[in-house]
KEVOZA-362883 format. One record per residue (C-alpha): residue number from 0; chain; x, y, z. Coordinates in pm, 1 decimal, decimal comma, m for minus. Layout:
 num cadena       xx       yy       zz
 NUM      A        X        Y        Z
...
This chain:
 num cadena       xx       yy       zz
   0      A  m1535,8     73,5   m509,4
   1      A  m1624,8    235,2   m180,6
   2      A  m1268,5    261,2    m52,5
   3      A  m1116,7    385,9   m378,0
   4      A   m986,2    715,0   m233,0
   5      A   m842,6    540,0     72,6
   6      A   m661,9    285,7   m145,2
   7      A   m528,9    560,1   m372,1
   8      A   m401,2    746,0    m64,6
   9      A   m228,8    429,8     60,7
  10      A    m70,1    376,8   m281,5
  11      A     59,5    734,5   m264,4
  12      A    209,3    657,7     76,2
  13      A    369,3    342,0    m61,7
  14      A    522,7    543,3   m344,9
  15      A    657,6    800,9    m98,3
  16      A    811,0    531,7    122,9
  17      A    966,0    358,9   m179,8
  18      A   1120,3    688,1   m291,7
  19      A   1256,6    750,4     58,6
  20      A   1401,8    399,6     61,3
  21      A   1566,2    464,5   m275,1
  22      A   1725,6    785,5   m142,2
  23      A   1844,6    609,2    172,3
  24      A   2010,7    332,6    m28,1
  25      A   2167,5    569,2   m282,9
  26      A   2299,7    810,6    m21,3
  27      A   2427,3    549,0    217,3
  28      A   2158,2    559,2    483,2
  29      A   2211,3    348,3    790,1
  30      A   2093,0     m9,7    796,1
  31      A   1843,9     79,8   1070,3
  32      A   1691,7    356,0    854,5
  33      A   1658,4    124,4    556,8
  34      A   1506,4   m155,4    765,4
  35      A   1258,8     89,4    922,3
  36      A   1153,5    208,4    575,8
  37      A   1111,4   m150,3    457,8
  38      A    888,9   m221,9    759,9
  39      A    681,6     89,5    687,2
  40      A    649,4    m19,7    324,8
  41      A    530,2   m366,7    424,9
  42      A    271,3   m220,4    663,8
  43      A    139,6     21,8    401,4
  44      A    108,7   m259,5    145,7
  45      A    m74,8   m477,1    397,9
  46      A   m314,2   m190,9    481,3
  47      A   m392,1   m138,3    113,2
  48      A   m435,3   m512,9     64,5
  49      A   m681,4   m534,5    353,6
  50      A   m886,8   m242,9    215,9
  51      A   m911,7   m410,3   m122,8
  52      A   m994,8   m750,6     26,0
  53      A  m1294,1   m620,0    223,7
  54      A  m1434,9   m456,1    m87,3
  55      A  m1711,5   m660,8   m245,9
  56      A  m1632,2   m791,7   m590,6
  57      A  m1828,0   m581,5   m842,3
  58      A  m1852,3   m873,2  m1085,3
  59      A  m2011,5  m1098,0   m821,4
  60      A  m2260,8   m826,8   m729,6
  61      A  m2367,8   m771,2  m1091,0
  62      A  m2428,2  m1135,7  m1173,4
  63      A  m2545,5  m1273,9   m840,5
  64      A  m2890,7  m1439,9   m860,8
  65      A  m3157,7  m1223,7   m699,8
């Protein structure tokens, strides 16, 4: 997987955002803060999804007729 490190970095960002969201909810963050974190989380997930979707499927490459 060519983009493995990039995807792992994005997953780390997703984890960080999820933890921030958890703190905001538990400590009574404002609705705007929580909604902003949710938007950031959605964007990070979409970025990771797009990186994975452009990656060629290793199985298809191994068994594709030459």
